[in-house]
Biopython code that builds the backbone (N, CA, C, O; Angstrom):
import numpy as np
from Bio.PDB.StructureBuilder import StructureBuilder

atoms = [
    (1, "MET", "N", (4.489, 6.772, -36.684)),
    (1, "MET", "CA", (4.055, 7.259, -35.380)),
    (1, "MET", "C", (2.609, 6.781, -35.175)),
    (1, "MET", "O", (1.758, 7.025, -36.030)),
    (2, "SER", "N", (2.323, 6.115, -34.072)),
    (2, "SER", "CA", (0.990, 5.632, -33.765)),
    (2, "SER", "C", (0.116, 6.767, -33.277)),
    (2, "SER", "O", (0.581, 7.841, -32.896)),
    (3, "GLU", "N", (-1.172, 6.477, -33.308)),
    (3, "GLU", "CA", (-2.160, 7.494, -32.773)),
    (3, "GLU", "C", (-1.813, 7.854, -31.336)),
    (3, "GLU", "O", (-1.883, 9.014, -30.931)),
    (4, "ASP", "N", (-1.426, 6.803, -30.559)),
    (4, "ASP", "CA", (-1.145, 7.004, -29.131)),
    (4, "ASP", "C", (0.008, 8.009, -28.987)),
    (4, "ASP", "O", (0.003, 8.798, -28.042)),
    (5, "ASP", "N", (0.970, 8.002, -29.874)),
    (5, "ASP", "CA", (2.197, 8.842, -29.745)),
    (5, "ASP", "C", (1.796, 10.304, -30.038)),
    (5, "ASP", "O", (2.527, 11.204, -29.626)),
    (6, "THR", "N", (0.664, 10.588, -30.735)),
    (6, "THR", "CA", (0.348, 11.942, -31.078)),
    (6, "THR", "C", (-0.441, 12.630, -30.009)),
    (6, "THR", "O", (-0.580, 13.853, -30.028)),
    (7, "ARG", "N", (-0.969, 11.863, -29.063)),
    (7, "ARG", "CA", (-1.747, 12.519, -27.961)),
    (7, "ARG", "C", (-0.796, 13.161, -26.983)),
    (7, "ARG", "O", (0.345, 12.737, -26.804)),
    (8, "SER", "N", (-1.330, 14.241, -26.331)),
    (8, "SER", "CA", (-0.495, 14.941, -25.373)),
    (8, "SER", "C", (-0.477, 14.097, -24.108)),
    (8, "SER", "O", (-1.306, 13.206, -23.927)),
    (9, "TYR", "N", (0.512, 14.402, -23.210)),
    (9, "TYR", "CA", (0.650, 13.660, -21.972)),
    (9, "TYR", "C", (-0.648, 13.774, -21.154)),
    (9, "TYR", "O", (-1.085, 12.790, -20.557)),
    (10, "SER", "N", (-1.268, 14.972, -21.122)),
    (10, "SER", "CA", (-2.457, 15.158, -20.371)),
    (10, "SER", "C", (-3.584, 14.244, -20.860)),
    (10, "SER", "O", (-4.412, 13.793, -20.068)),
    (11, "GLU", "N", (-3.610, 13.968, -22.210)),
    (11, "GLU", "CA", (-4.638, 13.083, -22.721)),
    (11, "GLU", "C", (-4.338, 11.625, -22.378)),
    (11, "GLU", "O", (-5.263, 10.815, -22.313)),
    (12, "LYS", "N", (-3.073, 11.269, -22.156)),
    (12, "LYS", "CA", (-2.686, 9.895, -21.827)),
    (12, "LYS", "C", (-2.839, 9.572, -20.353)),
    (12, "LYS", "O", (-2.865, 8.398, -19.984)),
    (13, "ARG", "N", (-2.941, 10.579, -19.503)),
    (13, "ARG", "CA", (-3.044, 10.314, -18.057)),
    (13, "ARG", "C", (-4.306, 9.585, -17.690)),
    (13, "ARG", "O", (-5.388, 9.863, -18.207)),
    (14, "ARG", "N", (-4.144, 8.656, -16.795)),
    (14, "ARG", "CA", (-5.311, 7.936, -16.300)),
    (14, "ARG", "C", (-5.960, 8.673, -15.123)),
    (14, "ARG", "O", (-7.167, 8.579, -14.902)),
    (15, "GLU", "N", (-5.130, 9.410, -14.374)),
    (15, "GLU", "CA", (-5.574, 10.126, -13.176)),
    (15, "GLU", "C", (-5.414, 11.619, -13.455)),
    (15, "GLU", "O", (-4.353, 12.017, -13.936)),
    (16, "PRO", "N", (-6.417, 12.475, -13.177)),
    (16, "PRO", "CA", (-6.235, 13.926, -13.352)),
    (16, "PRO", "C", (-5.205, 14.493, -12.389)),
    (16, "PRO", "O", (-5.055, 14.024, -11.261)),
    (17, "ARG", "N", (-4.490, 15.528, -12.867)),
    (17, "ARG", "CA", (-3.573, 16.216, -11.995)),
    (17, "ARG", "C", (-4.281, 17.428, -11.399)),
    (17, "ARG", "O", (-5.142, 18.039, -12.033)),
    (18, "HIS", "N", (-3.905, 17.759, -10.181)),
    (18, "HIS", "CA", (-4.456, 18.880, -9.431)),
    (18, "HIS", "C", (-3.369, 19.799, -9.012)),
    (18, "HIS", "O", (-2.268, 19.353, -8.686)),
    (19, "VAL", "N", (-3.653, 21.121, -9.010)),
    (19, "VAL", "CA", (-2.698, 22.107, -8.571)),
    (19, "VAL", "C", (-2.373, 21.863, -7.097)),
    (19, "VAL", "O", (-3.220, 22.016, -6.216)),
    (20, "VAL", "N", (-1.140, 21.486, -6.865)),
    (20, "VAL", "CA", (-0.628, 21.222, -5.487)),
    (20, "VAL", "C", (0.817, 21.701, -5.453)),
    (20, "VAL", "O", (1.639, 21.240, -6.245)),
    (21, "SER", "N", (1.131, 22.603, -4.563)),
    (21, "SER", "CA", (2.510, 23.048, -4.430)),
    (21, "SER", "C", (3.139, 22.472, -3.146)),
    (21, "SER", "O", (2.726, 22.795, -2.032)),
    (22, "LEU", "N", (4.131, 21.626, -3.338)),
    (22, "LEU", "CA", (4.773, 20.930, -2.248)),
    (22, "LEU", "C", (6.295, 21.080, -2.356)),
    (22, "LEU", "O", (6.811, 21.284, -3.455)),
    (23, "GLU", "N", (7.006, 20.987, -1.262)),
    (23, "GLU", "CA", (8.465, 20.846, -1.336)),
    (23, "GLU", "C", (8.724, 19.393, -1.536)),
    (23, "GLU", "O", (8.186, 18.551, -0.817)),
    (24, "VAL", "N", (9.566, 19.076, -2.537)),
    (24, "VAL", "CA", (9.841, 17.723, -2.891)),
    (24, "VAL", "C", (11.384, 17.506, -2.908)),
    (24, "VAL", "O", (12.108, 18.253, -3.566)),
    (25, "ASN", "N", (11.849, 16.522, -2.208)),
    (25, "ASN", "CA", (13.224, 16.101, -2.246)),
    (25, "ASN", "C", (13.278, 14.894, -3.205)),
    (25, "ASN", "O", (12.363, 14.071, -3.247)),
    (26, "TYR", "N", (14.340, 14.821, -3.944)),
    (26, "TYR", "CA", (14.473, 13.632, -4.821)),
    (26, "TYR", "C", (15.934, 13.302, -4.997)),
    (26, "TYR", "O", (16.821, 14.149, -4.887)),
    (27, "ARG", "N", (16.144, 12.017, -5.280)),
    (27, "ARG", "CA", (17.515, 11.504, -5.421)),
    (27, "ARG", "C", (17.642, 10.788, -6.755)),
    (27, "ARG", "O", (16.793, 9.993, -7.160)),
    (28, "CYS", "N", (18.725, 11.104, -7.404)),
    (28, "CYS", "CA", (19.056, 10.451, -8.658)),
    (28, "CYS", "C", (20.495, 9.979, -8.513)),
    (28, "CYS", "O", (21.431, 10.777, -8.547)),
    (29, "GLY", "N", (20.659, 8.663, -8.350)),
    (29, "GLY", "CA", (22.065, 8.179, -8.091)),
    (29, "GLY", "C", (22.561, 8.761, -6.804)),
    (29, "GLY", "O", (21.888, 8.642, -5.780)),
    (30, "ASP", "N", (23.678, 9.367, -6.813)),
    (30, "ASP", "CA", (24.298, 9.964, -5.628)),
    (30, "ASP", "C", (23.893, 11.425, -5.392)),
    (30, "ASP", "O", (24.252, 12.019, -4.376)),
    (31, "ALA", "N", (23.126, 12.009, -6.363)),
    (31, "ALA", "CA", (22.763, 13.429, -6.214)),
    (31, "ALA", "C", (21.443, 13.510, -5.477)),
    (31, "ALA", "O", (20.484, 12.797, -5.774)),
    (32, "TYR", "N", (21.430, 14.420, -4.490)),
    (32, "TYR", "CA", (20.192, 14.772, -3.728)),
    (32, "TYR", "C", (19.791, 16.135, -4.204)),
    (32, "TYR", "O", (20.573, 17.084, -4.175)),
    (33, "LEU", "N", (18.512, 16.219, -4.658)),
    (33, "LEU", "CA", (18.033, 17.509, -5.212)),
    (33, "LEU", "C", (16.769, 17.927, -4.499)),
    (33, "LEU", "O", (16.182, 17.162, -3.735)),
    (34, "PHE", "N", (16.354, 19.178, -4.767)),
    (34, "PHE", "CA", (15.183, 19.762, -4.167)),
    (34, "PHE", "C", (14.384, 20.488, -5.243)),
    (34, "PHE", "O", (14.966, 21.109, -6.133)),
    (35, "SER", "N", (13.109, 20.419, -5.172)),
    (35, "SER", "CA", (12.215, 21.088, -6.131)),
    (35, "SER", "C", (10.887, 21.403, -5.441)),
    (35, "SER", "O", (10.688, 21.122, -4.259)),
    (36, "ARG", "N", (9.989, 21.996, -6.227)),
    (36, "ARG", "CA", (8.563, 22.168, -5.810)),
    (36, "ARG", "C", (7.714, 21.565, -6.904)),
    (36, "ARG", "O", (8.037, 21.550, -8.092)),
    (37, "SER", "N", (6.603, 21.071, -6.400)),
    (37, "SER", "CA", (5.640, 20.545, -7.351)),
    (37, "SER", "C", (4.712, 21.636, -7.803)),
    (37, "SER", "O", (4.497, 22.608, -7.079)),
    (38, "SER", "N", (4.157, 21.499, -8.986)),
    (38, "SER", "CA", (3.154, 22.466, -9.426)),
    (38, "SER", "C", (1.827, 21.734, -9.592)),
    (38, "SER", "O", (0.777, 22.377, -9.558)),
    (39, "ASN", "N", (1.833, 20.407, -9.770)),
    (39, "ASN", "CA", (0.601, 19.630, -9.783)),
    (39, "ASN", "C", (0.925, 18.208, -9.397)),
    (39, "ASN", "O", (2.080, 17.782, -9.427)),
    (40, "LEU", "N", (-0.132, 17.468, -9.027)),
    (40, "LEU", "CA", (-0.026, 16.132, -8.460)),
    (40, "LEU", "C", (-1.238, 15.315, -8.780)),
    (40, "LEU", "O", (-2.359, 15.824, -8.781)),
    (41, "SER", "N", (-1.010, 13.969, -9.069)),
    (41, "SER", "CA", (-2.107, 13.050, -9.200)),
    (41, "SER", "C", (-1.743, 11.819, -8.357)),
    (41, "SER", "O", (-0.663, 11.752, -7.770)),
    (42, "GLU", "N", (-2.649, 10.865, -8.311)),
    (42, "GLU", "CA", (-2.321, 9.631, -7.594)),
    (42, "GLU", "C", (-1.149, 8.908, -8.204)),
    (42, "GLU", "O", (-0.473, 8.138, -7.522)),
    (43, "MET", "N", (-0.887, 9.148, -9.515)),
    (43, "MET", "CA", (0.131, 8.414, -10.184)),
    (43, "MET", "C", (1.281, 9.276, -10.782)),
    (43, "MET", "O", (2.107, 8.779, -11.547)),
    (44, "GLY", "N", (1.307, 10.539, -10.421)),
    (44, "GLY", "CA", (2.423, 11.348, -10.930)),
    (44, "GLY", "C", (2.494, 12.755, -10.379)),
    (44, "GLY", "O", (1.615, 13.208, -9.646)),
    (45, "ILE", "N", (3.572, 13.438, -10.757)),
    (45, "ILE", "CA", (3.818, 14.777, -10.204)),
    (45, "ILE", "C", (4.639, 15.600, -11.260)),
    (45, "ILE", "O", (5.451, 15.054, -12.008)),
    (46, "PHE", "N", (4.388, 16.901, -11.274)),
    (46, "PHE", "CA", (5.226, 17.763, -12.105)),
    (46, "PHE", "C", (6.156, 18.538, -11.165)),
    (46, "PHE", "O", (5.708, 19.214, -10.238)),
    (47, "LEU", "N", (7.416, 18.425, -11.421)),
    (47, "LEU", "CA", (8.442, 19.168, -10.597)),
    (47, "LEU", "C", (8.975, 20.297, -11.370)),
    (47, "LEU", "O", (9.408, 20.130, -12.510)),
    (48, "THR", "N", (8.956, 21.506, -10.754)),
    (48, "THR", "CA", (9.526, 22.646, -11.434)),
    (48, "THR", "C", (11.064, 22.659, -11.114)),
    (48, "THR", "O", (11.494, 22.521, -9.969)),
    (49, "THR", "N", (11.845, 22.834, -12.204)),
    (49, "THR", "CA", (13.268, 22.863, -12.046)),
    (49, "THR", "C", (13.879, 23.418, -13.313)),
    (49, "THR", "O", (13.442, 23.066, -14.409)),
    (50, "PRO", "N", (14.930, 24.321, -13.190)),
    (50, "PRO", "CA", (15.542, 24.843, -14.404)),
    (50, "PRO", "C", (16.405, 23.758, -15.063)),
    (50, "PRO", "O", (16.813, 23.965, -16.206)),
    (51, "THR", "N", (16.710, 22.627, -14.433)),
    (51, "THR", "CA", (17.528, 21.582, -15.020)),
    (51, "THR", "C", (16.812, 20.223, -14.930)),
    (51, "THR", "O", (17.192, 19.376, -14.121)),
    (52, "PRO", "N", (15.801, 20.021, -15.741)),
    (52, "PRO", "CA", (15.126, 18.705, -15.697)),
    (52, "PRO", "C", (16.039, 17.582, -16.089)),
    (52, "PRO", "O", (16.945, 17.747, -16.906)),
    (53, "LEU", "N", (15.787, 16.418, -15.488)),
    (53, "LEU", "CA", (16.546, 15.233, -15.769)),
    (53, "LEU", "C", (16.007, 14.663, -17.131)),
    (53, "LEU", "O", (14.940, 15.049, -17.609)),
    (54, "GLY", "N", (16.770, 13.767, -17.699)),
    (54, "GLY", "CA", (16.409, 13.219, -18.981)),
    (54, "GLY", "C", (15.233, 12.229, -18.913)),
    (54, "GLY", "O", (15.025, 11.564, -17.897)),
    (55, "ARG", "N", (14.496, 12.148, -19.975)),
    (55, "ARG", "CA", (13.384, 11.187, -20.027)),
    (55, "ARG", "C", (13.884, 9.807, -19.787)),
    (55, "ARG", "O", (14.915, 9.398, -20.321)),
    (56, "GLY", "N", (13.142, 9.077, -18.971)),
    (56, "GLY", "CA", (13.506, 7.696, -18.627)),
    (56, "GLY", "C", (14.300, 7.602, -17.328)),
    (56, "GLY", "O", (14.493, 6.504, -16.805)),
    (57, "THR", "N", (14.771, 8.753, -16.792)),
    (57, "THR", "CA", (15.569, 8.700, -15.567)),
    (57, "THR", "C", (14.691, 8.335, -14.376)),
    (57, "THR", "O", (13.609, 8.896, -14.207)),
    (58, "ARG", "N", (15.142, 7.418, -13.568)),
    (58, "ARG", "CA", (14.371, 7.002, -12.342)),
    (58, "ARG", "C", (14.900, 7.778, -11.175)),
    (58, "ARG", "O", (16.108, 7.959, -11.025)),
    (59, "ILE", "N", (13.974, 8.244, -10.333)),
    (59, "ILE", "CA", (14.350, 9.029, -9.171)),
    (59, "ILE", "C", (13.528, 8.507, -8.003)),
    (59, "ILE", "O", (12.455, 7.926, -8.165)),
    (60, "GLU", "N", (14.103, 8.752, -6.769)),
    (60, "GLU", "CA", (13.392, 8.504, -5.538)),
    (60, "GLU", "C", (12.855, 9.796, -5.001)),
    (60, "GLU", "O", (13.618, 10.721, -4.723)),
    (61, "LEU", "N", (11.538, 9.877, -4.848)),
    (61, "LEU", "CA", (10.899, 11.137, -4.389)),
    (61, "LEU", "C", (10.494, 11.022, -2.946)),
    (61, "LEU", "O", (10.218, 9.928, -2.455)),
    (62, "SER", "N", (10.457, 12.141, -2.265)),
    (62, "SER", "CA", (10.027, 12.226, -0.893)),
    (62, "SER", "C", (9.326, 13.580, -0.724)),
    (62, "SER", "O", (9.918, 14.627, -0.985)),
    (63, "PHE", "N", (8.056, 13.550, -0.283)),
    (63, "PHE", "CA", (7.339, 14.755, -0.034)),
    (63, "PHE", "C", (6.385, 14.614, 1.168)),
    (63, "PHE", "O", (5.813, 13.545, 1.378)),
    (64, "ALA", "N", (6.222, 15.634, 1.915)),
    (64, "ALA", "CA", (5.457, 15.572, 3.164)),
    (64, "ALA", "C", (4.067, 16.100, 3.048)),
    (64, "ALA", "O", (3.827, 17.089, 2.355)),
    (65, "GLU", "N", (3.144, 15.458, 3.718)),
    (65, "GLU", "CA", (1.828, 16.017, 3.875)),
    (65, "GLU", "C", (1.949, 17.112, 4.962)),
    (65, "GLU", "O", (2.632, 16.930, 5.970)),
    (66, "PRO", "N", (1.268, 18.254, 4.728)),
    (66, "PRO", "CA", (1.272, 19.306, 5.771)),
    (66, "PRO", "C", (0.824, 18.699, 7.121)),
    (66, "PRO", "O", (-0.226, 18.064, 7.214)),
    (67, "GLY", "N", (1.658, 18.918, 8.165)),
    (67, "GLY", "CA", (1.314, 18.451, 9.484)),
    (67, "GLY", "C", (1.535, 16.963, 9.737)),
    (67, "GLY", "O", (1.269, 16.489, 10.841)),
    (68, "ALA", "N", (2.023, 16.199, 8.725)),
    (68, "ALA", "CA", (2.241, 14.839, 8.880)),
    (68, "ALA", "C", (3.704, 14.546, 9.291)),
    (68, "ALA", "O", (4.589, 15.347, 8.992)),
    (69, "GLY", "N", (3.954, 13.471, 9.934)),
    (69, "GLY", "CA", (5.308, 13.137, 10.381)),
    (69, "GLY", "C", (6.152, 12.490, 9.294)),
    (69, "GLY", "O", (7.148, 13.057, 8.845)),
    (70, "GLU", "N", (5.746, 11.307, 8.880)),
    (70, "GLU", "CA", (6.514, 10.515, 7.916)),
    (70, "GLU", "C", (6.198, 10.960, 6.483)),
    (70, "GLU", "O", (5.036, 10.964, 6.077)),
    (71, "PRO", "N", (7.241, 11.336, 5.713)),
    (71, "PRO", "CA", (6.979, 11.733, 4.325)),
    (71, "PRO", "C", (6.510, 10.611, 3.469)),
    (71, "PRO", "O", (6.701, 9.436, 3.785)),
    (72, "ILE", "N", (5.876, 10.990, 2.352)),
    (72, "ILE", "CA", (5.497, 9.941, 1.374)),
    (72, "ILE", "C", (6.726, 9.698, 0.526)),
    (72, "ILE", "O", (7.369, 10.649, 0.080)),
    (73, "ARG", "N", (7.063, 8.443, 0.296)),
    (73, "ARG", "CA", (8.245, 8.043, -0.474)),
    (73, "ARG", "C", (7.786, 7.177, -1.643)),
    (73, "ARG", "O", (6.987, 6.256, -1.476)),
    (74, "VAL", "N", (8.304, 7.489, -2.822)),
    (74, "VAL", "CA", (7.870, 6.731, -3.998)),
    (74, "VAL", "C", (8.946, 6.846, -5.080)),
    (74, "VAL", "O", (9.622, 7.867, -5.197)),
    (75, "ILE", "N", (9.092, 5.756, -5.882)),
    (75, "ILE", "CA", (9.981, 5.765, -7.022)),
    (75, "ILE", "C", (9.208, 6.369, -8.213)),
    (75, "ILE", "O", (8.015, 6.114, -8.378)),
    (76, "GLY", "N", (9.904, 7.170, -9.039)),
    (76, "GLY", "CA", (9.263, 7.754, -10.236)),
    (76, "GLY", "C", (10.214, 7.665, -11.362)),
    (76, "GLY", "O", (11.409, 7.414, -11.209)),
    (77, "GLU", "N", (9.600, 7.895, -12.577)),
    (77, "GLU", "CA", (10.373, 7.931, -13.777)),
    (77, "GLU", "C", (9.987, 9.231, -14.537)),
    (77, "GLU", "O", (8.808, 9.561, -14.665)),
    (78, "VAL", "N", (10.989, 9.936, -15.023)),
    (78, "VAL", "CA", (10.740, 11.164, -15.827)),
    (78, "VAL", "C", (10.152, 10.713, -17.137)),
    (78, "VAL", "O", (10.753, 9.908, -17.848)),
    (79, "VAL", "N", (8.944, 11.240, -17.476)),
    (79, "VAL", "CA", (8.306, 10.824, -18.769)),
    (79, "VAL", "C", (8.253, 12.002, -19.758)),
    (79, "VAL", "O", (8.056, 11.788, -20.954)),
    (80, "TRP", "N", (8.421, 13.203, -19.284)),
    (80, "TRP", "CA", (8.525, 14.365, -20.208)),
    (80, "TRP", "C", (9.108, 15.549, -19.503)),
    (80, "TRP", "O", (9.081, 15.642, -18.276)),
    (81, "THR", "N", (9.646, 16.474, -20.304)),
    (81, "THR", "CA", (10.240, 17.667, -19.756)),
    (81, "THR", "C", (9.779, 18.918, -20.480)),
    (81, "THR", "O", (9.345, 18.868, -21.630)),
    (82, "LEU", "N", (9.883, 20.043, -19.781)),
    (82, "LEU", "CA", (9.594, 21.352, -20.432)),
    (82, "LEU", "C", (10.810, 22.208, -20.234)),
    (82, "LEU", "O", (11.339, 22.310, -19.127)),
    (83, "GLU", "N", (11.261, 22.828, -21.315)),
    (83, "GLU", "CA", (12.376, 23.743, -21.267)),
    (83, "GLU", "C", (11.883, 25.146, -20.941)),
    (83, "GLU", "O", (10.731, 25.467, -21.234)),
    (84, "ALA", "N", (12.689, 25.960, -20.366)),
    (84, "ALA", "CA", (12.297, 27.307, -20.012)),
    (84, "ALA", "C", (12.037, 28.119, -21.306)),
    (84, "ALA", "O", (12.856, 28.145, -22.224)),
    (85, "LYS", "N", (10.878, 28.767, -21.331)),
    (85, "LYS", "CA", (10.483, 29.683, -22.414)),
    (85, "LYS", "C", (9.664, 30.789, -21.806)),
    (85, "LYS", "O", (9.162, 30.619, -20.695)),
    (86, "PRO", "N", (9.505, 31.869, -22.445)),
    (86, "PRO", "CA", (8.684, 32.985, -21.881)),
    (86, "PRO", "C", (7.308, 32.470, -21.578)),
    (86, "PRO", "O", (6.619, 31.927, -22.441)),
    (87, "GLY", "N", (6.918, 32.648, -20.337)),
    (87, "GLY", "CA", (5.606, 32.216, -19.841)),
    (87, "GLY", "C", (5.482, 30.749, -19.515)),
    (87, "GLY", "O", (4.396, 30.287, -19.164)),
    (88, "VAL", "N", (6.592, 29.983, -19.624)),
    (88, "VAL", "CA", (6.572, 28.551, -19.365)),
    (88, "VAL", "C", (7.604, 28.224, -18.218)),
    (88, "VAL", "O", (8.787, 28.552, -18.316)),
    (89, "GLU", "N", (7.116, 27.593, -17.181)),
    (89, "GLU", "CA", (7.999, 27.215, -16.101)),
    (89, "GLU", "C", (8.646, 25.867, -16.457)),
    (89, "GLU", "O", (7.939, 24.902, -16.750)),
    (90, "PRO", "N", (9.963, 25.797, -16.431)),
    (90, "PRO", "CA", (10.645, 24.557, -16.850)),
    (90, "PRO", "C", (10.459, 23.478, -15.778)),
    (90, "PRO", "O", (10.217, 23.784, -14.610)),
    (91, "GLY", "N", (10.573, 22.242, -16.183)),
    (91, "GLY", "CA", (10.451, 21.174, -15.209)),
    (91, "GLY", "C", (10.309, 19.790, -15.891)),
    (91, "GLY", "O", (10.667, 19.583, -17.051)),
    (92, "MET", "N", (9.760, 18.865, -15.080)),
    (92, "MET", "CA", (9.655, 17.482, -15.580)),
    (92, "MET", "C", (8.453, 16.810, -15.011)),
    (92, "MET", "O", (8.136, 16.954, -13.831)),
    (93, "GLY", "N", (7.762, 16.049, -15.882)),
    (93, "GLY", "CA", (6.653, 15.234, -15.492)),
    (93, "GLY", "C", (7.177, 13.851, -15.068)),
    (93, "GLY", "O", (7.886, 13.180, -15.817)),
    (94, "VAL", "N", (6.808, 13.452, -13.852)),
    (94, "VAL", "CA", (7.314, 12.186, -13.293)),
    (94, "VAL", "C", (6.087, 11.280, -13.023)),
    (94, "VAL", "O", (5.105, 11.672, -12.392)),
    (95, "ARG", "N", (6.217, 10.064, -13.537)),
    (95, "ARG", "CA", (5.185, 9.022, -13.319)),
    (95, "ARG", "C", (5.663, 8.128, -12.160)),
    (95, "ARG", "O", (6.801, 7.660, -12.136)),
    (96, "PHE", "N", (4.766, 7.916, -11.223)),
    (96, "PHE", "CA", (5.087, 7.061, -10.080)),
    (96, "PHE", "C", (5.114, 5.620, -10.588)),
    (96, "PHE", "O", (4.260, 5.212, -11.376)),
    (97, "ILE", "N", (6.115, 4.851, -10.123)),
    (97, "ILE", "CA", (6.268, 3.475, -10.561)),
    (97, "ILE", "C", (5.752, 2.576, -9.399)),
    (97, "ILE", "O", (6.294, 2.564, -8.294)),
    (98, "ASP", "N", (4.683, 1.835, -9.722)),
    (98, "ASP", "CA", (4.122, 0.838, -8.831)),
    (98, "ASP", "C", (4.042, 1.319, -7.349)),
    (98, "ASP", "O", (4.620, 0.684, -6.467)),
    (99, "PRO", "N", (3.327, 2.435, -7.084)),
    (99, "PRO", "CA", (3.170, 2.791, -5.700)),
    (99, "PRO", "C", (2.332, 1.831, -4.939)),
    (99, "PRO", "O", (1.410, 1.252, -5.514)),
    (100, "SER", "N", (2.589, 1.623, -3.685)),
    (100, "SER", "CA", (1.773, 0.670, -2.900)),
    (100, "SER", "C", (0.375, 1.254, -2.712)),
    (100, "SER", "O", (0.202, 2.466, -2.834)),
    (101, "PRO", "N", (-0.645, 0.405, -2.413)),
    (101, "PRO", "CA", (-1.955, 0.964, -2.133)),
    (101, "PRO", "C", (-1.980, 2.011, -0.998)),
    (101, "PRO", "O", (-2.757, 2.965, -1.035)),
    (102, "GLU", "N", (-1.109, 1.806, 0.012)),
    (102, "GLU", "CA", (-1.001, 2.791, 1.104)),
    (102, "GLU", "C", (-0.470, 4.158, 0.581)),
    (102, "GLU", "O", (-0.963, 5.225, 0.945)),
    (103, "THR", "N", (0.546, 4.061, -0.276)),
    (103, "THR", "CA", (1.150, 5.298, -0.819)),
    (103, "THR", "C", (0.097, 6.027, -1.669)),
    (103, "THR", "O", (-0.057, 7.244, -1.561)),
    (104, "ARG", "N", (-0.630, 5.273, -2.520)),
    (104, "ARG", "CA", (-1.689, 5.900, -3.331)),
    (104, "ARG", "C", (-2.748, 6.517, -2.492)),
    (104, "ARG", "O", (-3.240, 7.597, -2.822)),
    (105, "ALA", "N", (-3.133, 5.863, -1.390)),
    (105, "ALA", "CA", (-4.155, 6.442, -0.487)),
    (105, "ALA", "C", (-3.640, 7.717, 0.192)),
    (105, "ALA", "O", (-4.374, 8.691, 0.357)),
    (106, "ARG", "N", (-2.429, 7.685, 0.560)),
    (106, "ARG", "CA", (-1.828, 8.934, 1.167)),
    (106, "ARG", "C", (-1.749, 10.092, 0.174)),
    (106, "ARG", "O", (-2.039, 11.237, 0.519)),
    (107, "VAL", "N", (-1.359, 9.784, -1.045)),
    (107, "VAL", "CA", (-1.367, 10.800, -2.064)),
    (107, "VAL", "C", (-2.690, 11.377, -2.366)),
    (107, "VAL", "O", (-2.854, 12.587, -2.519)),
    (108, "LYS", "N", (-3.669, 10.469, -2.454)),
    (108, "LYS", "CA", (-5.089, 10.890, -2.699)),
    (108, "LYS", "C", (-5.564, 11.786, -1.528)),
    (108, "LYS", "O", (-6.173, 12.832, -1.754)),
    (109, "ALA", "N", (-5.282, 11.367, -0.288)),
    (109, "ALA", "CA", (-5.659, 12.223, 0.850)),
    (109, "ALA", "C", (-4.948, 13.557, 0.796)),
    (109, "ALA", "O", (-5.560, 14.576, 1.117)),
    (110, "LEU", "N", (-3.690, 13.604, 0.407)),
    (110, "LEU", "CA", (-2.953, 14.825, 0.268)),
    (110, "LEU", "C", (-3.570, 15.734, -0.767)),
    (110, "LEU", "O", (-3.697, 16.939, -0.553)),
    (111, "ILE", "N", (-3.948, 15.163, -1.875)),
    (111, "ILE", "CA", (-4.575, 15.970, -2.901)),
    (111, "ILE", "C", (-5.893, 16.559, -2.402)),
    (111, "ILE", "O", (-6.151, 17.746, -2.603)),
    (112, "ARG", "N", (-6.735, 15.740, -1.749)),
    (112, "ARG", "CA", (-7.979, 16.230, -1.216)),
    (112, "ARG", "C", (-7.798, 17.328, -0.195)),
    (112, "ARG", "O", (-8.550, 18.302, -0.183)),
    (113, "THR", "N", (-6.814, 17.179, 0.653)),
    (113, "THR", "CA", (-6.540, 18.226, 1.630)),
    (113, "THR", "C", (-5.971, 19.477, 1.075)),
    (113, "THR", "O", (-6.406, 20.574, 1.424)),
    (114, "THR", "N", (-4.962, 19.333, 0.179)),
    (114, "THR", "CA", (-4.274, 20.484, -0.362)),
    (114, "THR", "C", (-4.964, 21.183, -1.512)),
    (114, "THR", "O", (-4.873, 22.402, -1.656)),
    (115, "ALA", "N", (-5.654, 20.406, -2.334)),
    (115, "ALA", "CA", (-6.324, 20.951, -3.518)),
    (115, "ALA", "C", (-7.832, 21.261, -3.230)),
    (115, "ALA", "O", (-8.579, 21.720, -4.094)),
    (116, "TYR", "N", (-8.217, 20.979, -1.971)),
    (116, "TYR", "CA", (-9.572, 21.271, -1.496)),
    (116, "TYR", "C", (-10.631, 20.599, -2.382)),
    (116, "TYR", "O", (-11.574, 21.233, -2.855)),
    (117, "LEU", "N", (-10.429, 19.257, -2.593)),
    (117, "LEU", "CA", (-11.377, 18.510, -3.414)),
    (117, "LEU", "C", (-12.402, 17.854, -2.525)),
    (117, "LEU", "O", (-12.201, 17.675, -1.323)),
    (118, "GLU", "N", (-13.502, 17.503, -3.147)),
    (118, "GLU", "CA", (-14.588, 16.777, -2.416)),
    (118, "GLU", "C", (-14.196, 15.329, -2.317)),
    (118, "GLU", "O", (-14.938, 14.526, -1.753)),
]
sb = StructureBuilder()
sb.init_structure("model")
sb.init_model(0)
sb.init_chain("A")
sb.init_seg("    ")
for serial, (resi, resn, name, xyz) in enumerate(atoms, 1):
    if name == "N":
        sb.init_residue(resn, " ", resi, " ")
    sb.init_atom(name, np.array(xyz, "f"), 0.0, 1.0, " ", f" {name:<3s}", serial, name[0])
structure = sb.get_structure()
């Protein structure tokens, strides 16, 4: 096991995550699913769900900025999961795959608006 493998996912992140609760629609193959986010960064999101998808699963995500018309759409990959335990909300950490500069800018603006950042 390399040193990189022993670090937690929060230590490996390049962008900090911020507490942001959004309604998120996502698609995996022919299945259309719904969840809520508990945190968000320019490059990823944590979705709360009692049935997280497997690590490596690619999904199409769609979430809306409050008051905005067109939702943000991005492809993501499940990079880690949390199983339900006392005091732990189950879900999955999703890394955005090659978001466009426009998508990153919209996510950043959403974080600033929703998480009340400077």
